[in-house]
N, C-alpha and C positions, 0 to 999 in steps of 0.2 A: 317421361317414360310408359306412365300414367295415358297421357296424351296419345301416346303412340298407342297402348294395345286397346284404349276407346275406340280410335277412329280405325283398328284394323276388323276389333266387334264388328262396329255397325257397318263394316265394307262387306264381312262375312256376310252379316246378318242379310244385308240387300241381296248381297248373288247369289243366296239360297229361295231368298225369294222369286227372285226375276228369271232363275232356270229353271222351275216350277212351270212357264209359262211363256219361254222364249225359245229358240230355233235358229242355228244357223246354218248357211251356203256356203259351200266354199266356193271362192273369189278364182277362175280357172286361169290360171296363166299360163303363158310357152315362154321358152330363151327367146329374150328380141322384143318381147310385147312389150310395149311400152304405153297401152292403153291404160287411162286414169278413169277405167268406170267401171260397174257392176251390173250384172246382169241379172234380172228375179226369176222369181219361176215362171213369170206370165211371157220373159220375152224382153222387158220391160230394160234398160240403161238408164243407170242412175252414176253421175259422177259421184267418184271416191270422198268422203267424207260426210254427203253427204245427208240427210234422214225424210221419207213420207214417209204417208201413211196408207194403209192399202185397201179394197173391199169389204175385204174380211176381219177388219178392224185389229191393226196389227201396225205397230211403230216400229218402219226399219230405219236399220242404219247401215249404211255402206263404208267398208274401209279397204284398204289395200287391198288384205287374205280374205276375205269376208262381205257377207252380208247375214245382219244379227237383227231379227225380227221377236218382236215382243208383246203377245196380246195385249188390247185395251180394256177386254171385259175382265168386269168383275162379277162373280157370279153369286146370286144372294140361295144362303143355305141357309140360315137362321130365322125362317117366319113359320107360323099356321100354317101349314101345308095344308090343314082339313075346309079351309076357313077361304084361304088367299092362293093366288095363283100368278106365277112372274108371266111377265111380257116381256120381248127383246125388241127393244126400239133399234133396227138396221142404221137407223138415221145419226140417233147418238152415241150409237155402239153403248149401249147398254139398257140394264132388266132397270125395270119398275114391279113393284110384286104392288098389285091390287087383290079387293078384296071378289071370290068367284060371284057374287048373289047381286054385286054393285060395280063394275069397273070403273069407278069416276071415284071410288074412296080408296084410299091408301092403305097398305098395312103396313104395321111396324117390322124391322130388320136388323136385328143386331149379329148377325155374323154374313162373311163375305168372302172369297175364294176367286184367287187369278189364278 
């Protein structure tokens, strides 16, 4: 019983964290439609049960009833904002935090949000 309860707590925490940074797109189906694909917001087709990464740094999954997309970007919030600034690296889908006076020096970060 404790294993089941522990598993539920972990699952609930994961779902809560994911819901803060995910969205879904209903997969429109029509009676008699046997199509086994999803259409994303740009009109691209993806097979059912496939996954892909978008240009906007989102990881998407195609299911029979919907597409679910979640951001891959963690945003730094716990750093010295007077001395440092954050820079977004789109090619890596991540932020770095560097000193304002010397962008070759990184700053410590102690908090991130999704």
